[in-house]
C-alpha positions in Angstrom: 1.4 -14.1 -5.9 -2.2 -13.6 -7.4 -3.5 -10.1 -5.9 -5.1 -10.3 -2.9 -2.5 -10.5 0.5 -3.3 -13.5 1.9 -1.3 -16.0 3.6 -0.8 -19.9 1.8 -2.4 -22.6 4.3 0.5 -25.4 2.8 4.1 -24.6 3.5 7.6 -26.5 3.2 10.8 -26.8 3.3 11.1 -27.4 -0.7 7.9 -24.9 -1.2 9.5 -22.1 0.6 13.0 -22.3 -1.5 10.5 -22.5 -4.8 8.8 -19.9 -3.7 11.5 -18.2 -2.7 13.3 -18.5 -6.1 10.2 -17.1 -8.1 9.8 -14.2 -5.4 12.8 -13.0 -6.3 12.2 -13.1 -9.7 9.7 -10.2 -9.2 12.5 -8.1 -7.1 15.4 -5.2 -7.9 16.3 -4.5 -11.5 15.0 -8.2 -13.0 11.7 -7.2 -11.0 11.2 -3.5 -12.9 12.2 -4.7 -15.9 9.7 -7.0 -15.5 7.1 -4.6 -14.6 7.8 -2.2 -17.3 7.5 -4.6 -20.0 4.0 -5.9 -19.0 2.6 -2.5 -18.3 4.0 -1.7 -21.8 3.3 -4.3 -23.5 -0.5 -3.8 -21.8 -0.3 -0.5 -23.6 -1.1 1.1 -19.6 0.4 4.4 -18.3 3.5 4.6 -16.4 2.4 6.5 -13.6 -1.2 8.4 -12.4 -1.3 10.8 -9.6 -4.5 10.7 -9.5 -5.0 7.0 -9.3 -4.0 5.0 -6.0 -2.4 2.3 -5.4 -5.5 -0.6 -4.5 -4.2 -2.1 -1.0 -6.5 -5.0 -1.0 -8.1 -6.3 -4.0 -9.5 -9.5 -4.4 -7.6 -12.0 -6.8 -10.7 -11.1 -9.9 -9.9 -7.0 -9.2 -5.7 -7.8 -8.9 -6.2 -9.7 -12.5 -7.8 -7.1 -14.2 -6.8 -4.6 -13.5 -5.2 -1.4 -15.9 -3.3 0.4 -13.0 -0.3 2.3 -14.2 2.9 0.6 -13.0 4.0 2.5 -10.0 0.9 1.3 -9.1 2.2 -2.2 -8.9 5.1 -1.7 -7.1 3.1 -1.0 -3.9 0.4 -3.4 -4.9 2.9 -6.5 -5.2 6.4 -5.7 -5.3 7.3 -4.2 -1.9 5.3 -6.8 -0.3 7.5 -9.7 -1.9 10.4 -9.7 0.4 8.0 -10.3 3.8 6.3 -13.8 2.0 10.2 -14.8 2.6 10.0 -18.1 4.1 13.9 -18.9 3.9 16.8 -16.5 5.3 18.5 -16.8 2.1 15.7 -15.9 0.2 14.9 -13.0 2.9 18.4 -11.2 3.1 18.6 -11.2 -1.3 14.7 -9.9 -1.1 16.0 -6.9 1.7 18.6 -6.0 -1.0 16.4 -5.9 -3.7 13.3 -4.5 -2.4 16.1 -1.7 -1.7 16.9 -1.3 -4.5 13.3 -1.0 -5.6 12.0 2.2 -3.4 15.5 4.2 -4.4 14.5 3.1 -7.4 11.6 4.9 -6.6 12.1 8.0 -4.4 14.4 8.7 -8.0 11.3 8.2 -10.3 9.5 10.8 -8.0 12.4 13.1 -8.4 12.4 13.4 -12.0 8.7 13.5 -12.3 8.2 15.9 -9.6 11.4 17.5 -11.9 8.5 17.6 -15.4 6.0 18.5 -13.8 6.8 21.6 -12.6 7.4 22.9 -16.3 11.4 22.9 -15.9 11.0 20.9 -18.8 10.5 23.8 -20.6 14.3 24.9 -18.7 15.9 22.4 -20.3 
């Protein structure tokens, strides 16, 4: 992926299969776990509402970003399902994509609960 939302110039059936496997590894529950593991290793924030996702990053900017984890969902992970070139990859990516969307919905609900001082009433 390497950032920069653009299409590759070369395509072959073999490349499509390898690419699908690689992209699927970044989606779903495993993709979420990998994202949080990586940003934890890099000591980055989980979520900072004041820092919006950058959907037009260059490759260089993508490599250097220190954005919060949740931004990574919008800057990369949620874009991957549309980059599949095999039918099986598309089907599997859609299922994993939906899982990530559900995760984000739950994350925002829980974040909202804590951001409204509800933590004091637990």
